[in-house]
C-alpha positions in Angstrom: -7.4 32.8 -1.3 -4.4 33.2 -3.7 -6.4 35.9 -5.6 -7.0 37.8 -2.4 -3.2 37.8 -1.6 -2.4 38.9 -5.1 -4.9 41.8 -4.9 -3.6 43.0 -1.6 0.0 42.8 -2.8 -0.7 44.7 -6.0 -2.6 47.4 -4.0 0.4 47.8 -1.7 2.8 48.0 -4.6 0.9 50.8 -6.3 0.0 52.6 -3.1 3.6 52.7 -1.7 5.7 52.9 -4.9 8.9 54.3 -3.3 9.0 51.7 -0.5 8.2 48.9 -3.0 11.0 49.9 -5.3 13.5 50.1 -2.4 12.4 46.7 -1.2 12.6 45.1 -4.6 16.1 46.6 -5.2 17.3 45.4 -1.9 16.1 41.8 -2.5 17.7 41.8 -6.0 21.0 43.0 -4.6 21.0 40.5 -1.8 20.2 37.7 -4.2 23.1 38.7 -6.5 25.5 38.9 -3.6 24.4 35.5 -2.4 24.9 34.1 -5.9 28.4 35.6 -6.2 29.4 34.2 -2.8 28.1 30.8 -3.6 29.9 30.8 -7.0 33.2 31.9 -5.3 32.8 29.2 -2.6 32.1 26.5 -5.2 35.1 27.6 -7.2 37.4 27.4 -4.2 36.1 24.0 -3.2 36.8 22.6 -6.6 40.5 23.8 -6.7 42.7 21.2 -8.2 40.0 18.5 -8.1 40.7 17.5 -11.8 44.0 15.9 -11.0 44.0 12.1 -10.5 45.9 12.3 -7.2 44.3 15.5 -5.9 44.8 14.4 -2.2 48.6 14.5 -2.7 48.8 18.2 -3.9 50.4 20.5 -1.4 50.9 24.3 -1.4 54.2 25.7 -0.2 53.8 28.8 1.9 56.4 31.1 3.4 56.4 33.6 6.2 58.9 36.4 6.5 59.4 36.8 10.3 61.0 40.2 10.0 58.1 41.9 8.1 55.4 39.4 9.0 54.2 39.0 5.5 53.0 35.6 4.1 52.8 34.3 0.6 52.8 31.4 -1.8 56.0 32.3 -3.6 58.2 29.3 -3.9 61.8 30.0 -2.7 64.7 29.3 -5.0 65.9 26.5 -2.7 62.9 24.4 -3.5 63.3 24.5 -7.3 64.5 21.3 -8.9 68.1 21.4 -10.1 68.5 21.9 -13.8 
């Protein structure tokens, strides 16, 4: 049974070379994109997990109401005094 499937698959590969190359290329690019997305997601989920008290880490964000921009820049008011 497996030999029959393999024979049919090889015949189709050699019979329709252009379509086979396009399909193989698409599958490879989709798998690469999925791998990159999963690596990015795993990296984001592990952000600051190496700290002992990782549940107590906060990120200070600001929003400029005039321009509407947001960011993670810490304002000078929040710096500890020297």
